[in-house]
C-alpha positions in Angstrom: 94.6 74.5 -21.3 96.6 71.9 -19.3 94.1 69.5 -21.0 94.8 70.6 -24.4 98.2 70.3 -23.9 97.8 66.4 -22.6 95.5 65.7 -25.7 98.2 66.9 -28.0 100.7 64.8 -26.1 98.5 61.7 -26.7 98.1 62.4 -30.3 102.1 62.8 -30.9 102.2 59.2 -29.3 99.8 57.4 -31.3 101.9 58.9 -34.5 105.3 57.2 -33.0 103.3 53.7 -32.4 104.4 50.8 -35.1 100.8 49.0 -34.7 98.4 51.1 -37.0 95.9 53.0 -34.6 92.9 54.8 -35.1 93.1 58.4 -34.0 90.6 59.4 -31.2 90.7 63.3 -31.5 87.9 65.0 -29.3 85.0 63.9 -27.1 82.8 65.8 -28.8 82.9 65.3 -32.2 80.4 63.3 -33.9 80.7 60.8 -36.5 82.3 62.0 -40.0 84.2 65.1 -38.3 87.7 64.9 -36.8 89.0 67.0 -33.9 91.5 69.8 -35.5 94.1 70.1 -32.4 95.6 73.7 -34.3 92.1 75.0 -34.3 90.7 72.9 -31.3 87.5 72.1 -33.1 85.4 69.7 -34.6 85.8 69.6 -38.4 84.2 67.8 -41.1 86.7 64.5 -42.1 87.2 64.9 -46.0 87.7 61.8 -47.9 88.6 61.5 -51.6 88.8 58.2 -53.3 89.6 56.7 -50.0 92.4 59.6 -49.1 91.7 61.5 -46.4 94.7 63.9 -45.0 93.4 64.2 -41.7 93.7 60.4 -41.0 97.2 59.7 -39.7 97.3 56.4 -41.8 95.8 58.6 -44.7 93.3 55.7 -45.2 89.4 56.5 -45.3 85.9 55.4 -46.4 82.6 56.9 -47.3 79.4 55.3 -45.9 75.9 57.1 -46.5 77.4 60.0 -47.3 79.5 59.8 -43.9 83.3 59.5 -43.7 85.5 57.8 -41.3 89.3 56.7 -41.2 90.3 53.5 -41.5 93.2 51.6 -40.1 95.8 49.2 -41.1 95.1 45.2 -41.3 96.8 45.4 -37.5 94.8 47.6 -35.7 90.7 48.0 -35.3 88.2 51.1 -35.6 87.3 52.4 -32.4 83.3 52.9 -32.6 83.2 53.0 -28.9 83.1 55.3 -26.3 87.0 55.1 -25.0 87.5 57.2 -22.0 85.1 59.4 -22.7 86.5 60.2 -26.2 84.0 59.6 -29.6 85.7 60.9 -33.0 85.6 57.9 -34.9 89.2 58.6 -36.2 91.3 57.1 -33.5 92.7 53.3 -34.2 93.0 51.2 -30.9 95.7 48.7 -30.0 94.1 45.5 -28.8 95.1 44.0 -25.4 96.3 40.4 -24.1 94.7 40.2 -20.5 97.4 37.1 -19.8 100.5 39.1 -20.6 99.1 42.5 -19.7 99.5 41.9 -16.0 96.1 42.9 -14.9 94.9 40.4 -11.9 91.5 38.8 -10.9 88.0 40.3 -12.1 89.5 43.0 -14.1 89.9 43.6 -17.9 92.7 45.6 -19.5 92.9 48.2 -22.3 95.4 50.2 -24.2 93.9 53.9 -24.8 96.3 55.2 -27.4 98.5 53.0 -29.4 102.1 52.9 -27.6 100.7 54.0 -24.4 100.4 51.8 -21.4 98.2 49.0 -20.3 95.0 50.0 -18.1 93.7 47.5 -15.9 89.6 48.1 -14.9 87.3 46.0 -13.2 84.9 44.0 -14.6 81.1 45.2 -14.8 79.4 44.4 -11.6 79.8 45.5 -8.0 83.7 45.0 -7.8 86.4 47.7 -6.6 90.2 47.9 -7.6 92.4 47.2 -4.9 95.5 49.2 -3.8 97.8 48.3 -6.5 94.8 48.8 -9.1 95.7 45.6 -11.0 93.4 43.3 -9.5 89.5 44.3 -8.2 87.4 42.1 -5.6 83.6 41.9 -4.8 81.8 44.4 -2.7 80.8 42.6 0.5 78.1 44.9 0.7 76.5 43.4 -2.4 75.9 40.3 -0.9 73.8 42.2 2.0 70.2 41.2 0.7 69.1 39.5 3.8 70.8 41.8 6.3 73.7 39.3 7.4 76.4 41.7 7.5 74.5 44.7 8.4 70.5 44.8 9.4 70.1 48.0 8.0 72.5 49.6 5.9 76.2 48.8 4.5 78.7 50.8 3.0 81.9 50.0 1.5 85.1 51.0 3.5 88.3 49.4 1.7 90.1 51.0 4.9 87.8 48.5 7.2 89.5 45.4 7.6 85.9 44.1 6.7 85.9 46.4 3.5 82.3 47.6 4.5 80.9 49.5 7.9 77.2 49.1 9.1 74.9 51.9 9.9 71.1 52.9 10.9 68.4 54.9 9.1 67.0 57.9 10.9 64.9 57.1 14.0 67.4 54.1 14.8 70.5 53.4 16.5 73.6 50.6 15.9 73.9 47.9 18.5 77.0 45.6 18.3 78.3 47.1 15.2 75.4 45.7 12.5 72.1 45.8 14.2 69.4 48.8 14.2 67.3 49.5 17.1 64.2 51.9 17.5 64.9 55.1 19.2 62.0 56.4 21.2 62.4 59.9 20.9 59.5 61.0 23.2 61.1 59.4 26.5 65.0 60.6 25.3 64.0 63.7 25.0 64.7 63.9 21.4 61.1 64.8 20.4 60.0 68.4 20.3 56.4 68.8 21.0 54.4 71.6 22.7 51.4 68.9 24.1 51.8 65.2 23.7 54.4 62.7 21.8 53.6 59.1 20.4 56.5 57.7 19.8 56.4 55.6 16.1 58.7 52.9 15.1 61.7 54.6 13.6 59.7 58.1 14.1 57.3 59.7 16.2 54.3 62.1 16.3 53.0 65.1 18.4 49.3 65.2 19.7 47.2 67.6 21.2 45.1 67.8 24.5 41.0 67.7 23.6 40.0 71.2 22.1 43.1 71.7 20.7 44.3 71.2 17.3 48.3 70.6 15.6 49.7 73.5 13.9 51.4 73.0 10.7 54.9 72.8 12.2 53.6 69.4 13.5 54.7 70.4 17.0 52.8 72.9 18.7 48.7 73.0 19.5 46.6 75.7 19.3 42.7 76.0 20.9 39.7 75.0 18.7 37.0 77.5 18.1 33.6 75.6 16.9 30.9 77.8 15.0 27.6 78.3 16.5 25.2 75.2 17.1 28.4 72.9 17.0 30.6 71.8 19.7 33.6 69.7 19.5 33.3 66.0 19.7 36.3 64.7 21.7 35.7 61.3 20.3 35.7 62.0 17.0 38.4 64.8 17.6 36.0 67.6 14.8 33.5 69.9 15.7 29.7 68.7 15.2 26.4 69.9 15.2 24.5 70.1 18.7 20.8 68.6 18.3 18.7 71.3 19.8 15.6 69.3 19.3 16.8 67.2 22.3 17.4 70.2 24.5 14.7 72.6 26.0 13.5 74.7 22.9 10.7 76.9 21.8 8.6 74.1 20.2 8.0 72.5 23.5 5.8 75.3 24.4 3.9 75.2 20.8 0.9 72.7 20.5 0.8 70.6 17.9 4.1 71.1 16.3 7.7 69.3 16.3 11.5 70.2 16.8 13.1 69.9 13.6 17.0 69.8 13.7 18.9 71.4 11.2 22.5 72.1 10.6 23.9 74.5 13.1 20.0 75.1 14.2 16.6 73.8 14.5 13.0 75.1 13.4 9.8 74.4 14.9 6.9 72.5 12.5 3.2 71.9 12.4 2.2 68.5 12.7 0.6 66.8 10.1 -2.9 67.6 9.9 -2.1 71.2 11.2 -1.1 74.2 9.6 0.8 77.7 10.5 -1.3 80.6 12.1 0.5 83.4 10.1 -0.7 86.1 12.5 -0.7 84.1 15.7 2.4 81.7 14.9 0.0 78.9 16.2 -0.4 75.7 14.7 -4.2 75.3 13.7 -6.3 72.4 12.7 -6.5 71.8 9.0 -10.4 70.7 8.2 -9.7 67.9 5.4 -13.1 67.4 4.5 -14.0 71.2 3.4 -11.7 69.9 0.2 -13.4 67.7 -2.4 -14.6 65.7 0.7 -11.3 65.0 1.9 -11.2 62.3 -1.6 -13.6 60.3 0.6 -16.4 58.1 -2.2 -18.9 58.6 1.0 -18.5 59.8 4.3 -15.8 62.4 5.1 -15.1 63.0 9.0 -12.7 65.6 10.3 -10.8 64.6 12.8 -7.9 66.5 15.5 -5.5 66.0 13.6 -6.3 64.6 10.2 -9.3 62.9 8.8 -11.2 60.0 8.2 -13.3 58.1 5.5 -16.3 56.5 6.6 -19.3 54.3 4.7 -23.0 54.3 5.1 -25.1 51.7 6.6 -24.7 48.7 4.7 -21.3 49.1 3.6 -17.7 48.6 4.6 -14.1 50.1 3.9 -11.8 47.8 1.9 -8.4 47.3 3.6 -7.1 46.9 0.2 -8.8 49.7 -2.0 -10.2 51.7 0.7 -13.5 52.1 -1.4 -17.1 51.6 0.4 -17.8 47.8 -0.8 -21.3 46.3 -0.1 -21.9 44.3 3.4 -23.4 40.9 2.4 -25.5 40.9 5.7 -26.3 37.4 4.2 -22.9 35.6 4.9 -21.2 38.3 7.8 -22.5 38.9 11.0 -26.3 38.1 10.3 -26.7 34.0 11.0 -29.7 34.1 12.5 -31.1 37.1 11.5 -33.3 35.2 8.9 -35.0 31.9 9.4 -34.4 30.4 6.0 -33.4 32.4 3.0 -31.3 35.7 3.4 -31.3 37.7 0.2 -28.9 40.5 -0.3 -29.1 44.1 -1.4 -27.1 47.0 -2.4 -26.4 48.2 1.4 -29.1 45.8 3.0 -31.0 42.5 2.8 -34.1 41.1 3.1 -35.4 37.2 4.5 -37.8 34.9 2.7 -38.6 31.2 3.1 -38.6 28.2 1.5 -41.8 26.3 -0.5 -43.9 25.3 2.2 -43.4 27.8 4.4 -44.7 31.7 4.7 -42.8 34.9 6.1 -43.9 36.0 9.6 -44.6 39.7 9.1 -44.7 40.1 12.6 -40.6 40.2 12.0 -39.8 39.9 8.6 -37.2 37.4 9.6 -38.7 34.3 11.1 -40.7 31.0 8.6 -43.8 29.5 9.9 -45.0 25.8 8.4 -47.7 25.4 5.7 -50.3 22.4 6.2 -50.7 21.7 2.8 -53.0 18.9 3.7 -55.7 21.2 4.6 -56.5 22.2 0.9 -57.7 19.7 -1.2 -55.7 16.8 0.4 -52.5 18.3 -0.4 -53.0 17.3 -4.4 -52.8 13.4 -3.2 -55.3 11.0 -5.2 -58.1 10.4 -2.3 -59.2 7.0 -0.9 -62.0 6.4 1.5 -60.8 6.1 5.0 -57.4 6.3 4.2 -55.0 9.2 4.9 -52.8 9.5 1.7 -51.2 13.1 2.6 -49.0 13.5 5.3 -47.8 17.0 6.5 -44.0 17.7 6.9 -42.3 20.6 8.4 -42.0 22.9 4.9 -43.5 20.2 2.8 -46.1 17.1 2.8 -46.1 14.3 0.9 -48.4 11.8 -0.5 -48.8 8.0 0.1 -50.7 5.0 -1.3 -52.6 2.6 0.5 -51.2 -1.5 0.5 -51.0 -2.6 -2.8 -50.8 0.9 -4.8 -47.5 2.6 -6.0 -47.2 6.4 -6.2 -47.1 7.6 -9.6 -45.1 10.8 -9.8 -46.3 12.7 -6.4 -49.7 12.8 -6.2 -51.1 9.7 -8.0 -51.6 5.9 -7.0 -51.8 2.9 -9.1 -52.8 -0.7 -8.6 -49.9 -3.0 -8.2 -50.0 -5.9 -10.2 -49.0 -8.4 -8.4 -49.2 -11.8 -10.2 -46.7 -10.0 -12.6 -44.3 -10.9 -9.8 -45.8 -14.7 -9.3 -46.4 -14.6 -5.9 -48.5 -17.8 -6.1 -47.5 -21.1 -6.7 -50.0 -22.0 -9.7 -52.6 -19.2 -10.4 -52.8 -15.5 -9.2 -55.9 -13.1 -9.6 -55.0 -9.3 -9.1 -57.7 -7.3 -7.6 -57.7 -3.4 -6.9 -54.8 -3.0 -4.1 -54.5 -6.8 -3.8 -54.4 -9.9 -5.1 -55.2 -13.8 -4.1 -53.9 -17.1 -5.3 -56.1 -20.4 -6.4 -55.2 -23.7 -7.3 -56.0 -26.1 -10.0 -58.7 -28.5 -9.1 -56.4 -31.3 -9.0 -54.8 -29.4 -6.1 -55.7 -28.0 -2.0 -54.9 -24.5 -0.7 -52.0 -24.2 1.8 -53.1 -22.4 4.9 -50.6 -19.7 4.0 -53.1 -19.2 1.0 -50.3 -19.2 -1.8 -48.9 -22.8 -2.2 -50.7 -25.9 -3.4 -50.4 -29.3 -2.2 -51.0 -32.1 -4.5 -54.8 -33.8 -3.9 -54.5 -37.4 -4.0 -57.3 -38.3 -6.0 -56.7 -42.1 -5.3 -57.1 -41.7 -1.9 -60.5 -39.3 -2.0 -61.9 -41.7 -4.6 -62.6 -38.8 -7.1 -61.0 -40.4 -9.8 -62.2 -42.0 -13.0 -60.5 -45.0 -13.2 -62.6 -48.6 -13.9 -62.0 -52.1 -14.8 -59.3 -54.0 -14.0 -57.1 -50.6 -13.8 -55.4 -49.1 -10.7 -55.5 -45.4 -9.4 -52.0 -44.5 -9.2 -51.7 -40.7 -7.6 -49.5 -38.1 -9.6 -48.6 -34.7 -8.9 -51.3 -32.7 -10.1 -53.4 -35.9 -11.5 -53.5 -39.8 -11.4 -53.1 -42.3 -13.9 -55.1 -45.5 -14.1 -52.5 -48.2 -14.5 -53.0 -52.0 -16.1 -51.7 -55.0 -14.7 -49.5 -57.3 -16.4 -50.7 -58.4 -20.1 -53.1 -56.0 -20.1 -53.2 -51.7 -21.8 -54.5 -48.9 -21.5 -57.6 -48.1 -23.3 -57.4 -45.2 -25.4 -59.4 -42.9 -22.7 -56.7 -44.3 -20.2 -59.2 -45.1 -18.1 -59.4 -48.6 -18.5 -57.8 -51.9 -19.5 -58.3 -54.2 -22.5 -56.2 -57.5 -22.7 -53.3 -57.5 -24.8 -53.1 -58.8 -28.1 -50.5 -57.6 -30.5 -51.2 -59.9 -33.2 -54.4 -58.2 -34.1 -52.2 -55.4 -35.6 -48.9 -56.7 -35.8 -47.9 -57.7 -39.3 -44.3 -59.3 -38.7 -44.0 -60.8 -42.2 -44.3 -64.5 -43.0 -43.0 -67.7 -41.0 -39.4 -67.1 -42.2 -39.2 -63.6 -40.8 -40.9 -64.1 -37.6 -43.9 -64.9 -35.5 -46.2 -62.8 -33.4 -46.6 -63.0 -29.6 -50.1 -61.8 -28.0 -48.2 -60.0 -25.4 -44.8 -59.1 -26.7 -45.7 -58.7 -30.4 -43.3 -59.7 -33.4 -40.4 -62.3 -32.2 -38.0 -61.8 -35.5 -36.2 -64.4 -36.8 -32.3 -63.9 -37.6 -31.3 -61.8 -39.5 -34.7 -59.7 -39.2 -35.7 -57.2 -36.7 -37.5 -54.1 -36.2 -41.0 -53.9 -34.8 -42.8 -55.5 -37.4 -39.9 -57.9 -38.6 -39.5 -55.9 -42.2 -35.9 -54.9 -41.4 -32.7 -56.5 -41.8 -29.7 -56.0 -39.5 -26.3 -55.0 -40.6 -23.4 -55.1 -38.2 -20.8 -53.1 -40.6 -22.1 -50.0 -38.0 -19.8 -48.0 -35.8 -20.6 -45.4 -33.5 -18.6 -43.2 -31.3 -19.9 -41.4 -28.1 -18.2 -37.8 -27.8 -16.3 -36.9 -24.7 -17.6 -33.6 -24.8 -21.6 -34.2 -24.6 -23.8 -37.2 -24.4 -24.4 -37.6 -27.8 -23.1 -40.6 -30.5 -22.2 -40.1 -34.0 -22.6 -43.5 -36.3 -21.5 -44.5 -39.8 -21.6 -47.9 -42.0 -18.8 -49.2 -43.0 -18.2 -49.1 -47.1 -21.3 -47.4 -47.4 -22.5 -43.5 -47.7 -24.3 -43.1 -44.7 -24.1 -41.3 -41.0 -26.1 -39.8 -38.4 -26.2 -38.8 -35.3 -28.1 -38.8 -31.7 -27.7 -35.6 -28.8 -29.4 -34.3 -26.1 -29.7 -30.4 -26.7 -31.2 -28.6 -23.8 -33.7 -28.9 -20.5 -37.0 -26.8 -21.0 -39.5 -25.7 -18.0 -42.4 -25.4 -19.3 -45.9 -23.9 -17.9 -49.4 -24.6 -18.0 -50.0 -23.0 -21.0 -47.0 -24.6 -22.8 -44.9 -21.6 -22.5 -41.2 -22.0 -22.2 -40.3 -20.1 -19.5 -36.7 -21.3 -18.9 -34.2 -23.3 -21.1 -31.4 -24.8 -19.8 -28.4 -25.1 -22.3 -26.5 -28.5 -21.5 -22.6 -28.0 -21.5 -19.5 -28.7 -20.1 -20.2 -32.2 -19.0 -17.9 -34.4 -17.1 -17.3 -37.4 -18.8 -15.8 -41.3 -17.8 -15.8 -44.2 -19.8 -16.1 -47.9 -18.5 -15.4 -50.7 -21.3 -16.6 -54.3 -20.4 -16.4 -57.0 -23.1 -19.6 -57.1 -23.7 -20.4 -53.3 -23.7 -19.3 -49.9 -23.4 -20.4 -47.3 -21.2 -20.1 -43.7 -21.3 -20.8 -41.6 -18.7 -21.7 -38.0 -18.2 -22.3 -35.7 -15.0 -23.7 -31.9 -14.7 -24.9 -29.6 -12.5 -27.5 -27.0 -13.6 -29.2 -24.2 -11.5 -32.6 -24.0 -11.6 -34.4 -21.2 -10.0 -31.4 -20.8 -7.6 -31.0 -24.4 -6.7 -28.5 -27.1 -8.0 -29.6 -30.0 -10.2 -27.6 -33.1 -11.1 -27.9 -34.6 -14.5 -26.3 -38.2 -14.9 -26.7 -39.5 -18.5 -25.2 -43.0 -19.5 -24.8 -44.0 -23.0 -24.3 -48.0 -23.6 -22.8 -49.5 -26.7 -24.0 -53.3 -26.8 -21.2 -55.7 -28.1 -24.0 -58.1 -27.7 -27.7 -59.0 -27.2 -28.6 -58.5 -23.8 -32.1 -58.4 -21.7 -32.4 -55.2 -19.4 -35.2 -53.8 -16.9 -36.9 -50.8 -16.7 -40.1 -49.9 -15.3 -41.1 -53.3 -14.2 -40.3 -54.3 -17.6 -37.7 -56.5 -19.6 -36.5 -55.4 -22.8 -34.4 -57.1 -25.7 -31.3 -55.2 -26.7 -29.5 -56.1 -29.9 -25.9 -56.4 -30.6 -24.5 -53.0 -31.9 -27.7 -50.8 -30.4 -27.0 -47.7 -28.3 -29.3 -47.3 -25.0 -29.6 -44.0 -23.2 -30.2 -44.1 -19.4 -30.9 -40.5 -17.7 -31.9 -39.4 -14.2 -32.2 -36.0 -12.7 -32.0 -35.1 -9.2 -34.8 -32.7 -7.5 -35.6 -29.7 -9.7 -37.3 -26.9 -7.9 -40.5 -25.9 -10.4 -41.3 -22.2 -10.2 -45.0 -23.5 -10.2 -46.5 -27.0 -9.3 -48.4 -26.9 -12.4 -45.0 -26.7 -14.6 -43.1 -29.8 -15.8 -39.9 -30.4 -17.9 -39.1 -31.3 -21.5 -36.0 -33.4 -22.3 -35.1 -32.0 -25.5 -32.9 -34.9 -28.0 -32.0 -34.6 -31.6 -31.7 -37.3 -33.9 -30.9 -37.5 -37.6 -29.3 -40.0 -40.7 -28.0 -38.4 -44.1 -26.3 -40.0 -47.1 -23.7 -38.5 -49.3 -25.8 -39.9 -52.7 -27.5 -37.3 -54.8 -30.6 -39.7 -55.8 -32.0 -40.1 -52.5 -35.6 -39.7 -50.7 -35.7 -39.3 -47.1 -38.7 -39.5 -44.3 -39.5 -39.4 -41.0 -42.5 -41.7 -39.4 -43.8 -42.7 -35.6 -45.5 -45.6 -34.5 -47.4 -47.2 -31.9 -47.7 -50.6 -33.0 -47.0 -52.0 -29.6 -49.7 -50.0 -27.9 -49.4 -47.3 -25.8 -46.2 -48.7 -23.8 -44.2 -48.1 -26.8 -43.6 -45.5 -29.4 -41.4 -45.6 -32.3 -39.9 -42.8 -34.2 -37.7 -43.7 -38.0 -35.6 -41.7 -39.5 -35.0 -43.3 -43.2 -32.8 -42.3 -45.7 -33.1 -44.7 -49.1 -33.6 -48.0 -47.3 -31.7 -47.4 -44.1 -33.6 -46.5 -40.7 -32.4 -44.8 -37.5 -35.3 -46.2 -35.0 -35.4 -44.8 -31.5 -37.6 -46.8 -29.1 -39.2 -44.6 -26.4 -41.0 -46.9 -23.4 -43.8 -44.7 -22.6 -42.9 -45.2 -18.7 -40.9 -43.1 -16.5 -39.7 -43.9 -12.5 -40.9 -40.8 -10.7 -40.0 -40.2 -7.3 -39.8 -43.7 -7.2 -42.7 -45.0 -9.2 -43.4 -46.3 -12.5 -45.6 -43.5 -14.4 -46.6 -43.4 -17.9 -45.6 -40.7 -20.4 -45.5 -39.4 -23.7 -43.0 -38.7 -26.7 -43.5 -36.0 -28.7 -41.5 -36.1 -32.2 -41.1 -32.6 -33.7 -40.7 -32.3 -37.4 -39.7 -29.6 -39.5 -39.4 -30.2 -43.1 -37.1 -27.1 -43.3 -34.5 -28.8 -41.1 -34.9 -32.0 -43.6 -33.5 -32.8 -47.2 -34.1 -35.5 -49.8 -30.4 -36.4 -48.6 -30.9 -36.3 -44.6 -33.7 -37.0 -42.4 -33.9 -35.2 -39.0 -36.3 -34.2 -36.1 -36.5 -33.3 -32.2 -37.6 -35.2 -29.9 -39.4 -34.4 -26.5 -39.5 -36.3 -23.7 -42.2 -35.0 -21.2 -40.9 -35.1 -17.5 -43.7 -34.7 -15.1 -43.6 -32.0 -12.0 -41.5 -34.3 -9.3 -40.2 -34.2 -5.6 -37.0 -36.0 -5.8 -35.9 -38.1 -8.9 -36.7 -39.0 -12.4 -35.6 -41.8 -14.7 -36.1 -42.2 -18.4 -35.2 -44.9 -20.6 -35.1 -44.7 -24.6 -33.2 -46.6 -27.1 -31.7 -46.8 -31.1 -30.9 -48.6 -33.6 -29.8 -48.2 -37.2 -31.7 -50.6 -39.7 -31.7 -51.7 -43.1 -35.4 -51.6 -44.3 -37.1 -53.6 -47.7 -39.2 -50.5 -48.3 -37.3 -47.2 -49.6 -38.2 -44.0 -48.4 -40.0 -43.2 -51.8 -42.5 -45.9 -51.0 -46.1 -44.8 -51.6 -46.6 -46.9 -48.2 -47.4 -44.6 -45.3 -47.5 -45.0 -41.7 -49.2 -43.2 -39.0 -46.9 -40.1 -39.8 -45.1 -39.7 -42.9 -42.9 -37.1 -44.4 -41.0 -38.0 -47.8 -38.4 -35.4 -49.4 -36.9 -36.7 -52.8 -34.4 -35.6 -55.4 -35.8 -34.6 -58.4 -35.0 -37.7 -60.7 -37.0 -40.1 -57.8 -40.9 -39.5 -58.0 -42.3 -41.9 -55.5 -41.1 -44.7 -57.3 -42.0 -48.2 -56.7 -38.9 -49.9 -55.0 -37.9 -53.2 -56.2 -38.6 -56.6 -54.3 -34.2 -56.9 -54.0 -33.7 -58.4 -50.5 -32.9 -55.8 -48.1 -31.0 -55.8 -44.6 -31.5 -54.2 -41.4 -28.7 -52.0 -39.8 -29.3 -51.9 -35.6 -28.7 -49.1 -33.7 -30.5 -48.8 -30.5 -30.4 -46.1 -27.6 -31.7 -46.6 -24.3 -32.1 -43.4 -21.9 -33.2 -43.6 -18.1 -33.9 -40.7 -16.0 -34.7 -36.9 -16.8 -36.3 -35.1 -19.9 -34.9 -35.9 -23.3 -35.5 -34.9 -26.5 -33.8 -36.4 -29.8 -33.2 -33.9 -32.7 -32.3 -35.6 -36.1 -28.9 -33.4 -37.0 -29.6 -30.5 -34.9 -32.6 -28.7 -35.2 -33.9 -25.6 -33.1 -37.5 -26.1 -33.5 -39.3 -26.6 -30.2 -42.7 -28.8 -29.9 -45.4 -26.2 -28.3 -48.4 -29.1 -28.8 -47.6 -32.1 -27.0 -49.7 -34.7 -25.4 -50.1 -34.5 -21.4 -50.8 -36.5 -18.8 -54.5 -36.4 -17.4 -53.3 -33.8 -15.0 -52.6 -31.1 -17.8 -55.8 -32.1 -19.7 -57.7 -31.3 -17.1 -56.2 -28.0 -16.2 -56.9 -27.5 -20.0 -60.3 -27.7 -19.3 -60.6 -25.7 -16.4 -59.3 -22.7 -18.3 -60.7 -23.4 -21.7 -57.0 -23.7 -23.3 
């Protein structure tokens, strides 16, 4: 009732204030209602056209169907909680803090218009002072780190420090701010019936072993464990007793084992045993009675259990537990069989290799079979010669000397002659061979090699008259003194008279010397002075091979001379070895009177080196040269070859060499004729070859002498002609210079000259050999008697075996003139 009277008093004061204030009626009236001081209830605030009799100032407003009183412009509608009153009909007066008299850390309010100013502390941990006009900060609010009090800080405005320190339960205050633990167990504050354990700020009661703490946390009662359990003082609980570790009934029951259970135990039969329900004993189980124990072959009952086993010849697999066959031939049976062991399913047997038989006494060892006792082991039979040899387990056939085993049993005769074991001739015989020599040789003591027979010393030669016998390898030669020449049979000599067969032209062209033949008057030349020398010829030796190219200035003629190859020839005229000649070393010496080109080469002949030396001399002036004890005249612009060879290891003493050369001359004129001629107008000492195209002739002079092992020996040059290699515009051929069998060195000496003849190649006149080819527009027309010229190139060669080929021909001579030795061999063998 007093509260109602006080409220009415406040309302009356609000009406007296000059400041317009919003009425604040009752704390329990919601928005849109006002507190009726007469009925003391909250009623709906009626607002009609902005006027309400319930509002002190008569002003009101409606928002969202909710009415509220309005205040004058000098007052604010109080929509917030002010001292617990919320009715939105009270107008509050504003408060000026500066003139309000409120102190620090405060804010001022006027509850009702005209009422006194109230000072209140600002939000935060502040408290009013004794005058209620100012506020101070609560010192306990800054005790976050225990700077003032270690545990509990309480505001106490009556204390000089404005706070009081205290401690939590279990602690005691020390020095007014610090707290220390109280040991209730030692201080007598604990109430435990058995034991006490102090904790920080508290304590815990404990019980002696066999006791447990009651629910009050202070008293203890005795623990009673069920049967089969015992109290575990470590775990502080009842745990199972393992009766199997103690004496029990299972210890007296055979074939059983104790099984511990929770709170008890039981006796179980071991594996392989079962409980006899009648006797209570554990009896053995015979597993083999049930499906053979699952075994594939044998089942063996054991106490306890069972075992699977295998029949003889089988073994149990450790992985599959199945019976697998034992390979007795590999496992533990080494030496059971002497040779061959054959495994079978569950067993094995022995056998023997070919050439052995099984010993039936033990069926394991093998006995050797002597195959030679039956039909000589199948080996071919030779009288007085054993050809079958028994071996352990076999036999082998052999052949006598001179035979070779063919297959396993047959012997065939060796043709030892196919391996050329003899120096000259070999005759094969059954199982052997023998060597023979030509009649010009004698057999050495080794019955293989042949030595030359010196017919001159033995006086078995046929030389007669003025000729002198000269022994050669495999023959001999009848040589004539100076001024004499050999007869056609080569056995006698006749006085030289060159003028009988020579025509040296008229007295203006030349004259004839009985021994020398034609002596030509310049500018005539040639063997019969029928050629005219031409000085406009140029020649150029090659720096790669011993060859010469030449041509006439301001004419359409050119030619060449070259060394082609070296051949080893047997007594049948077969080429058994041909040496291509390449990779020469070159050296040049230039002198005023001549130019000398030197060529060297080493070849391999039958496994031994042979050195070849070739010189090509280009004469710039006339010169006399010596060769084979004779003097020869070399004209200017002629070419001379000198050829020498070191020792050549012949495969047979009957073999000789051929040095192959080539020569040619050609023209670019379409209407032309060509021919190749040979001549020996100077008797047997010199042989000529002439390559003619129209009125130009390349003449080669071959001295039928060679220096063999330091002695002069007669040789014969052979010209190989083949029209397939020539044409009407060129004349060419190969030249074979035979080199007799020698021991140390040999030297040869051909020469060449380029001439112009008065006889055209188309002339009907012929020489000893003539091969004429003409173009279609020339049919052997007679030549005019216009004066012709001679062009000279003479080539001389010393040493070795030489062949001249005209413009590269591959034709090799198969027939040639032989020395007396070769003729004799032919006669002997009927060749």
